[in-house]
C-alpha positions in Angstrom: 164.9 94.0 -151.3 163.8 97.3 -149.3 165.9 98.4 -146.2 165.1 100.9 -143.6 167.9 103.2 -142.1 168.1 103.2 -138.2 169.1 106.9 -138.2 168.6 109.3 -141.0 171.5 111.7 -142.0 170.7 115.0 -140.3 170.3 116.6 -144.0 167.6 114.1 -144.9 164.2 114.3 -143.2 162.8 110.8 -141.8 159.5 111.7 -143.9 161.6 112.1 -147.1 163.0 108.8 -146.2 159.6 107.2 -145.9 158.3 108.5 -149.1 161.8 107.0 -151.2 160.9 103.5 -149.3 157.6 103.8 -150.2 158.6 104.2 -154.1 160.2 100.8 -154.1 158.0 99.1 -151.6 156.6 96.5 -154.3 160.2 95.6 -154.7 160.3 94.5 -150.9 161.3 90.8 -150.3 162.4 91.0 -146.6 159.2 90.2 -145.0 160.5 91.5 -141.7 161.2 94.9 -143.3 157.9 94.8 -145.0 156.1 94.5 -142.0 158.0 97.4 -140.4 156.8 99.4 -143.3 153.5 98.0 -143.1 153.3 99.1 -139.6 154.4 102.9 -140.4 151.7 103.0 -143.1 149.0 102.0 -140.6 150.4 104.6 -138.3 150.2 107.4 -141.0 146.8 105.9 -142.1 147.8 105.8 -145.8 147.0 102.2 -146.0 144.0 102.9 -148.3 146.0 105.3 -150.5 145.3 104.0 -154.2 149.1 104.3 -154.6 149.9 102.4 -151.6 147.8 99.3 -151.3 148.9 98.1 -154.7 152.8 98.3 -153.5 151.8 96.7 -150.6 149.8 93.7 -152.3 152.7 93.2 -154.6 155.5 93.0 -151.7 153.3 90.3 -150.0 153.0 88.6 -153.1 156.9 88.7 -153.5 157.5 87.3 -149.9 154.3 84.8 -150.7 152.2 86.1 -148.2 148.8 86.1 -150.1 146.9 85.9 -146.9 148.3 89.5 -145.9 148.1 90.6 -149.6 144.3 89.7 -149.6 143.7 91.6 -146.1 145.1 94.9 -147.6 142.9 94.4 -150.6 139.6 93.8 -148.3 140.6 96.8 -146.3 139.8 99.0 -149.4 136.3 100.0 -149.3 136.1 100.7 -153.2 138.7 99.2 -155.0 139.6 100.0 -158.8 140.6 98.1 -161.9 144.2 98.9 -161.2 144.0 97.1 -157.5 142.2 94.2 -158.8 145.0 93.8 -161.5 147.3 93.8 -158.9 145.6 91.1 -157.0 145.4 89.1 -160.1 148.9 89.1 -160.9 149.8 88.2 -157.2 147.6 85.1 -157.5 149.2 84.1 -160.5 152.6 84.9 -159.4 152.2 82.3 -156.5 150.4 79.8 -158.6 147.0 80.0 -157.2 145.3 80.3 -160.6 141.9 79.4 -159.4 142.0 82.5 -157.1 143.0 84.7 -159.8 140.2 83.8 -162.0 137.7 84.4 -159.0 139.3 87.8 -158.5 138.5 88.5 -162.4 134.9 87.1 -161.5 134.7 89.4 -158.5 135.8 92.3 -160.4 132.8 92.0 -163.1 130.4 91.5 -160.2 131.4 94.6 -158.8 130.3 96.3 -162.0 133.8 97.2 -163.0 135.2 96.6 -166.4 138.6 94.9 -167.3 141.2 97.1 -169.1 144.1 96.2 -171.5 146.4 95.0 -168.5 143.7 92.5 -167.1 143.8 90.5 -170.0 147.5 89.7 -170.3 147.5 89.3 -166.7 144.9 86.6 -166.9 146.4 85.0 -169.8 149.3 84.2 -167.8 147.2 82.7 -165.1 146.4 80.3 -167.7 149.8 78.7 -168.3 149.5 76.6 -165.0 149.9 73.3 -166.6 147.6 70.6 -167.0 146.3 69.1 -170.2 146.2 71.2 -173.3 142.3 70.8 -173.9 141.7 72.6 -170.4 144.0 75.4 -171.4 142.7 75.9 -174.4 139.1 76.2 -173.1 140.4 79.0 -170.4 142.1 80.8 -173.4 139.0 80.8 -175.4 136.9 82.1 -172.4 139.3 85.0 -172.2 139.5 85.6 -175.8 135.4 85.9 -176.1 135.9 88.5 -173.5 138.7 90.3 -175.6 136.3 90.5 -178.5 133.3 91.6 -176.4 134.9 94.4 -174.9 136.9 95.5 -178.0 140.6 95.1 -176.7 141.9 93.4 -179.9 142.7 96.7 -181.2 145.2 97.2 -178.3 148.1 95.3 -180.0 149.6 94.3 -176.5 146.6 92.4 -175.7 146.4 89.8 -178.9 150.3 89.5 -178.6 149.4 87.8 -175.3 146.6 86.0 -176.9 149.2 84.5 -179.4 151.8 83.6 -176.9 149.1 81.8 -174.7 147.6 80.1 -177.5 151.0 78.9 -178.6 151.4 76.9 -175.2 148.1 75.1 -175.9 149.4 72.5 -178.2 148.4 71.8 -181.7 144.9 73.2 -181.8 146.0 76.2 -179.8 149.0 77.1 -182.5 146.0 77.2 -184.9 144.1 79.5 -182.9 147.1 81.7 -182.5 147.9 81.9 -186.4 144.2 83.0 -186.7 144.7 85.8 -184.1 148.1 86.9 -185.4 146.5 86.7 -189.7 142.9 88.8 -188.2 145.3 91.6 -186.2 145.0 95.1 -188.0 148.5 96.1 -186.9 151.6 93.5 -186.5 154.7 94.4 -184.3 158.0 92.6 -184.0 156.4 91.2 -180.6 153.8 89.8 -182.9 155.9 88.0 -185.6 158.3 86.8 -182.4 155.6 85.4 -180.6 154.0 83.3 -183.6 157.7 82.1 -184.4 158.3 80.8 -180.9 154.9 79.2 -180.7 155.9 77.1 -184.1 159.0 76.3 -182.7 158.0 75.1 -179.3 155.7 72.6 -181.2 158.2 71.4 -183.6 156.9 73.2 -186.6 160.5 74.3 -187.8 159.1 74.7 -191.4 156.3 77.3 -190.6 158.5 79.2 -188.1 161.3 79.5 -191.2 158.7 80.8 -193.5 157.4 83.4 -190.9 160.8 84.5 -190.3 161.7 85.0 -193.8 158.5 87.2 -194.2 159.2 89.4 -191.3 159.8 93.1 -192.4 162.1 94.0 -189.6 163.9 91.4 -187.6 165.2 92.0 -184.0 167.9 90.0 -182.0 164.9 87.8 -180.4 163.7 86.9 -184.0 167.0 85.7 -185.0 167.9 83.8 -181.7 164.5 82.1 -181.7 164.9 80.9 -185.1 168.5 79.7 -184.2 167.0 78.0 -181.2 164.6 76.3 -183.3 167.4 74.8 -185.9 169.5 73.9 -182.8 166.6 71.9 -180.8 165.6 70.2 -184.1 169.6 68.9 -184.4 170.0 70.7 -187.8 173.2 72.5 -187.1 174.2 72.8 -190.6 171.1 75.2 -190.8 172.0 76.9 -187.6 175.3 77.7 -188.8 174.5 79.2 -191.9 171.9 81.5 -190.1 174.5 82.2 -187.6 177.1 83.2 -190.3 174.3 85.7 -191.8 173.4 87.3 -188.4 173.9 91.0 -188.7 174.9 91.1 -184.8 175.3 88.3 -182.5 174.9 88.5 -178.5 175.9 86.2 -175.8 172.7 84.2 -176.3 173.6 83.5 -180.0 176.9 82.0 -179.4 176.0 80.2 -176.4 172.9 78.6 -178.4 175.5 77.5 -181.0 178.0 76.2 -178.5 175.2 74.1 -176.9 173.9 72.8 -180.3 177.2 71.4 -180.9 177.6 69.8 -177.4 174.1 68.4 -177.9 175.0 66.4 -180.9 178.7 65.3 -179.4 180.7 67.5 -181.7 183.1 69.1 -178.9 185.8 70.2 -181.3 183.3 72.7 -182.8 181.6 73.6 -179.5 185.1 74.4 -178.2 186.2 76.3 -181.2 182.9 78.7 -181.1 183.4 78.7 -177.3 186.9 80.0 -177.8 186.0 82.4 -180.3 183.3 84.1 -178.2 184.0 87.7 -177.5 182.6 87.6 -174.2 181.5 85.0 -172.0 179.6 84.9 -168.8 178.6 81.9 -166.6 175.9 80.5 -169.0 178.7 79.6 -172.1 181.1 78.5 -169.3 178.5 75.9 -167.9 177.5 74.5 -171.0 181.0 73.6 -172.2 182.0 72.3 -169.2 178.7 70.1 -169.0 179.1 69.3 -172.6 182.7 67.9 -172.0 181.1 66.1 -168.6 178.3 64.6 -170.5 180.9 63.1 -172.9 182.9 61.8 -170.0 185.8 64.0 -170.7 186.6 64.7 -166.9 190.3 66.5 -167.6 188.8 69.0 -170.4 185.9 69.7 -168.0 187.9 70.5 -164.9 190.7 72.1 -166.7 187.8 74.7 -168.1 186.4 74.8 -164.9 189.7 76.0 -163.3 189.8 78.4 -166.0 186.3 79.9 -165.5 187.5 80.6 -161.9 190.6 82.2 -163.0 188.7 84.4 -165.2 187.2 85.5 -162.2 183.8 84.1 -162.5 182.4 82.2 -159.5 179.8 79.2 -160.3 176.3 80.0 -159.1 173.9 77.1 -158.2 172.9 76.5 -162.0 176.4 76.1 -162.8 176.8 73.5 -160.2 173.8 71.9 -160.7 174.3 71.5 -164.4 177.6 70.0 -164.2 176.7 67.7 -161.5 173.9 66.7 -163.5 176.0 65.9 -166.4 178.4 64.0 -164.1 175.6 61.7 -163.1 174.1 61.4 -166.9 177.7 60.0 -168.0 178.6 58.4 -164.6 181.8 60.6 -164.5 182.5 60.2 -160.9 186.1 61.8 -160.3 184.6 65.1 -161.7 181.7 65.1 -159.5 183.7 64.1 -156.5 186.3 67.2 -157.2 183.0 69.6 -157.8 181.9 68.3 -154.5 185.4 69.2 -152.8 184.8 73.0 -154.0 181.2 72.8 -152.9 182.4 72.0 -149.4 184.5 75.0 -149.1 181.9 77.4 -150.5 178.6 79.0 -149.3 176.9 76.3 -151.9 177.2 73.7 -149.1 174.0 75.2 -147.8 172.2 75.2 -150.7 169.2 72.6 -151.0 169.5 72.6 -154.7 173.1 71.9 -154.8 173.0 69.4 -152.2 170.2 67.6 -154.2 172.2 67.4 -157.3 175.2 66.1 -155.4 172.9 63.3 -153.7 171.7 62.7 -157.4 175.3 62.4 -158.8 176.5 60.1 -155.8 173.6 57.7 -156.2 173.6 57.5 -159.9 177.5 56.7 -159.9 176.8 54.0 -157.3 178.2 55.8 -154.0 175.4 55.6 -151.7 177.3 56.2 -148.8 178.5 59.5 -149.8 174.7 60.0 -151.1 173.7 59.3 -147.6 176.4 61.4 -145.9 175.5 64.5 -148.0 171.8 63.9 -147.1 172.4 63.5 -143.4 174.7 66.7 -143.3 172.0 69.1 -145.0 170.7 71.5 -142.3 167.5 71.5 -144.4 165.7 69.3 -146.8 162.9 69.4 -149.1 160.8 66.6 -150.8 163.0 66.7 -153.4 166.1 65.8 -151.2 164.1 62.7 -149.8 163.1 61.7 -153.1 166.6 61.9 -154.7 167.7 59.5 -152.1 164.7 57.1 -152.0 165.2 56.7 -155.7 169.1 55.8 -155.4 168.6 53.6 -152.8 165.9 51.8 -154.7 168.0 51.9 -158.0 170.6 49.9 -156.2 168.3 47.5 -154.2 168.6 49.1 -151.0 165.1 48.5 -150.5 165.2 48.2 -146.6 167.0 51.2 -146.0 164.5 53.3 -148.8 161.7 52.0 -146.8 163.3 53.0 -143.4 163.9 56.5 -144.9 160.1 56.8 -146.1 159.3 56.2 -142.7 161.0 58.9 -141.4 159.4 61.7 -143.8 156.2 62.3 -141.9 158.4 62.4 -138.5 160.3 65.4 -140.2 157.1 67.0 -141.4 157.7 66.2 -144.9 154.9 65.2 -147.2 155.4 62.6 -149.7 154.3 63.3 -153.5 153.7 61.2 -156.3 157.8 60.7 -156.8 158.2 59.6 -153.4 155.8 56.7 -154.0 157.3 55.8 -157.3 160.5 54.9 -155.3 158.7 53.1 -152.4 156.6 50.8 -154.7 160.0 50.2 -156.8 161.7 49.4 -153.8 159.2 47.0 -153.0 159.4 45.4 -156.3 163.1 44.9 -156.0 162.8 43.0 -152.5 159.6 41.1 -153.5 157.7 42.6 -150.7 154.3 42.2 -152.5 152.0 42.7 -149.6 153.7 45.6 -148.5 153.8 47.1 -152.3 150.0 46.9 -152.0 149.8 48.8 -148.9 151.7 51.6 -150.1 149.6 51.6 -153.4 146.2 51.5 -151.4 147.7 54.5 -149.5 148.4 56.3 -152.4 145.1 56.0 -153.9 143.3 56.8 -150.7 145.3 59.7 -149.4 147.1 61.3 -152.5 144.8 60.4 -155.7 145.6 63.4 -157.6 149.4 62.1 -157.6 148.5 59.0 -159.0 150.3 58.4 -162.3 150.9 55.6 -165.1 154.6 55.2 -163.2 153.0 53.9 -160.3 150.7 51.4 -162.2 154.2 50.5 -164.0 155.4 49.7 -160.4 152.7 47.8 -159.3 152.7 45.7 -162.6 156.6 45.0 -162.0 156.0 44.1 -158.1 153.0 41.6 -159.0 154.6 40.2 -162.0 157.8 39.3 -160.4 155.7 38.1 -157.8 154.0 35.6 -160.1 150.7 37.3 -159.8 150.4 37.7 -163.7 146.5 37.7 -163.5 146.3 40.5 -161.1 148.6 42.3 -163.0 146.8 42.1 -166.0 143.6 43.3 -164.4 145.2 46.1 -162.9 146.4 47.2 -166.2 142.7 46.9 -167.6 141.5 49.1 -164.6 143.9 52.0 -165.4 142.4 55.3 -165.6 144.8 56.4 -168.2 145.6 54.7 -171.3 148.4 51.8 -170.6 151.8 53.0 -172.5 154.5 50.5 -173.9 156.3 50.4 -171.0 153.4 49.2 -168.8 153.0 46.4 -171.5 156.6 45.6 -171.9 156.8 45.2 -167.8 154.3 42.6 -168.1 155.7 40.8 -171.1 158.8 40.6 -169.1 157.1 39.0 -166.1 155.7 36.5 -168.4 159.3 35.5 -169.7 160.0 35.3 -166.0 157.2 32.7 -165.4 157.0 31.3 -169.1 153.4 32.2 -169.4 153.2 31.8 -173.5 149.3 32.3 -173.3 149.3 35.8 -171.6 152.6 36.9 -173.5 151.0 36.6 -177.2 148.3 39.2 -175.9 150.6 41.2 -174.5 152.7 41.4 -177.6 149.8 42.0 -179.8 149.2 45.6 -177.8 153.0 46.2 -178.0 153.2 45.7 -181.7 150.2 47.9 -181.9 152.0 50.8 -179.8 155.5 50.4 -181.0 155.5 48.4 -184.4 159.0 49.3 -185.1 160.5 48.3 -181.7 162.2 44.7 -182.1 162.7 44.5 -178.3 159.5 42.7 -177.4 159.3 40.6 -180.2 163.0 39.2 -179.1 161.6 38.8 -175.6 158.5 36.8 -177.1 161.1 34.7 -179.2 162.8 33.9 -175.8 159.4 32.8 -174.2 158.9 30.2 -177.3 162.4 29.1 -177.0 162.0 28.5 -173.2 158.8 26.6 -173.7 160.6 24.3 -176.3 158.1 25.9 -179.2 160.7 26.3 -182.0 158.1 27.0 -184.5 157.1 29.8 -182.6 160.5 31.1 -182.4 161.1 30.6 -186.3 157.8 32.7 -186.6 158.9 35.6 -184.2 162.2 35.6 -185.9 161.1 36.2 -189.5 159.2 39.0 -188.2 162.1 40.6 -186.7 163.9 40.9 -190.1 162.0 44.2 -190.9 162.4 45.6 -187.6 165.3 47.8 -186.3 166.7 46.9 -183.0 168.6 49.8 -181.2 172.2 48.4 -180.2 172.8 48.4 -176.4 175.7 50.3 -175.0 178.6 49.6 -172.2 180.8 52.3 -170.9 183.8 52.4 -168.4 185.5 55.2 -166.9 189.4 54.9 -167.2 192.0 57.5 -166.1 189.0 60.3 -165.8 187.4 59.6 -169.0 184.5 57.5 -169.8 184.9 55.3 -172.8 181.5 53.8 -174.5 181.1 50.7 -176.6 178.5 49.2 -179.0 178.5 45.6 -180.7 180.9 45.3 -183.5 181.9 48.8 -182.7 184.9 50.5 -184.5 184.5 54.0 -183.5 186.8 53.9 -180.7 190.1 55.4 -181.8 192.0 52.2 -179.8 189.3 49.8 -181.5 192.0 47.9 -183.4 194.2 47.0 -180.0 190.9 46.3 -178.0 189.8 43.6 -180.8 193.5 42.3 -180.9 193.4 42.1 -177.0 190.1 40.3 -177.0 191.1 37.8 -179.8 194.4 37.1 -177.3 191.9 36.5 -174.2 190.0 34.2 -176.4 192.8 32.1 -177.4 194.2 32.1 -173.8 190.4 31.0 -172.7 190.4 28.2 -175.4 193.8 26.7 -174.3 192.6 26.2 -170.7 189.5 24.4 -172.0 186.9 26.8 -172.4 184.3 26.0 -174.8 181.5 28.7 -176.0 178.0 27.6 -174.9 176.8 27.7 -178.7 179.4 25.0 -179.6 178.5 22.6 -176.6 
C-alpha cells in the first residue's frame, strides 16, 4: 500500500517525496491514495511518461480497477511492448483472460513484436481452468509464435512453456517433455518444472527418474520430490528421502508432518513436529488440523493453546483449516471453543472465517448456531449463502432453505451453480416436484453456463423419489455430459423405492460398465428382486457379488471431546473387548425380556 504524507518534513522537499512515492507506485493497493497520486501525476503532466504509465496500470490492476487501467493505456499515443506486457499481465491478474489475448493480438496489429517477457505472461493467462484440450490448443498456439520469433533460446521462455504444458493433462505433459528434451540449455528451474509437472499428474516414477538424473538439486527439487511421495501416500520413500536431504527447511518438515497426518499416524506426525528446529503457523495448523480430523479434541486444543503461548497468533488460513477439520470429523466441542476465541478477535469480521464457522456448525447439526453466525455477519458473499443453504438442505430444513434462497436477490446476491444444487436438493428432500422443475428450468434459462452434472443428479433424485421414473430416465438420456455412476445409482435407488425391476435391470447394466468392482449397486439390485419375490434373481445377483469387494460402512460417536469410529467386526479400537462384552450383555438382557431377532421369526 502506498501512502502520502500530510506534511513533509522541512528537510525533505515535496518534489523528493513525490518521486519516492512514484518509485513504489505499482505496489499501491489503496484506491483512495492511488487516485490522489493519479491527480498529482496528471497535474504534473507526466501521465504519458513511459516510466509512470506502466506503474499506474499495475496499481489499478492490484486494486481490481481494470477500466481505469485501460483508460491509462488508451491515453498513450504510441504504446511500446513494455506497456502492452503490463496491460496483458494486468488482465491476467484480474482473471480477464480473453482480454489478455485480445491485447496480445492488438500488439501485433500495431506492427509491434512481442519480446521474451510477453510469452511467459501470456502463458500464465492460459492457466484459467476449463477443459485440458482447450488449454492445450492455446499453449500450442503460443508455442508456435515462440518458435517463429526464435525465443526458444531464451531459457526463461521454454521454462514457462514446460510449466504451462504440464497443467494441460496427459497430452500436455508429453509436449512439456518434448520441449525439455529439445532445450539447448537446461537449468535447475527447467528440471524442477518438469519434475513438478510429472508429480501433479501422479507420474511419480517418471519424476523420480528425472530427479536422480539432475546434476544439481536445490531445495525446490528436494521438496518437490518429497511432496510427490507424500501425496502418493508412500511415507516410507518420503522418510528415506527426508533422511538423505542435505538441508531441510520448514517446507520439508511441514510436508512430512502433513504426510503422516494424512495417513493417520499421529504419533509419527507429532514426533517430527516436536523435532522441528523452527515452527511457523503452517506446521502448527497442520498438526492441530490433523488431530481435529482424527477426532482428538483434547490434543488439538492443547496444541492450539501452546501455539498461542509461543507468541503465534492464528490467521484466517489457520482458523479455516481447523474449522474444516472439525466439520469433517464432526468434532463439535473443539469447533465451539475456536468460535469463542474468534468472537474475541478481529476474525469475527472475516467473511472466510465466518463461512467456515457456518459450515462447521451445519455439518455438526447445529443449524441454530449456523443461522446465528449468518445473521450476525455484517457482510456476506455468495459462498456464505451457499454454505447455509447446503446445511439446511442436508438436514431437511427445506422450507427455510427455499426462504433463504428467495432473500438472495433482495440482498443483491446473484446465485451460482452451487446455490442451485442446494435449492434442488431441498426440493428433493421435501418432495416438491413442481417447484424443483421450476428452479431447474430457471437454472437452464438464466444460468446455463453453471449447469453441471450435480444439478442433473438432484433432478433425477427429485423425480425418482416422486415416482416419475420414466421422466428421470429420459432426463438422463438428454444430459449434455456423460452420466456418471452417481446419476445411475440415484435412479437405481428410486427403482428400489418404487419396486421397478424392469428399469433397475437396465440401470444396473450401466452401473456395472462404469464401476465393475462396486458391490453397492448389486446389493441394491438384490434387494429389489427380494422385494418383488423373485428369489432366483436374488440368487443370481448374490453369486455375482462374491467376486466384488464391498467397502464396509463406519459409524462414529463423540465422547469426552474425542470421536470414536467403528466398523463391522472391528477390533481396532483399544477398548474393543469391553465394547463387545457390553454388546453381548445387552443382547442377553433383550432376550430375557422376550426380544427375538427378525432373522429367527
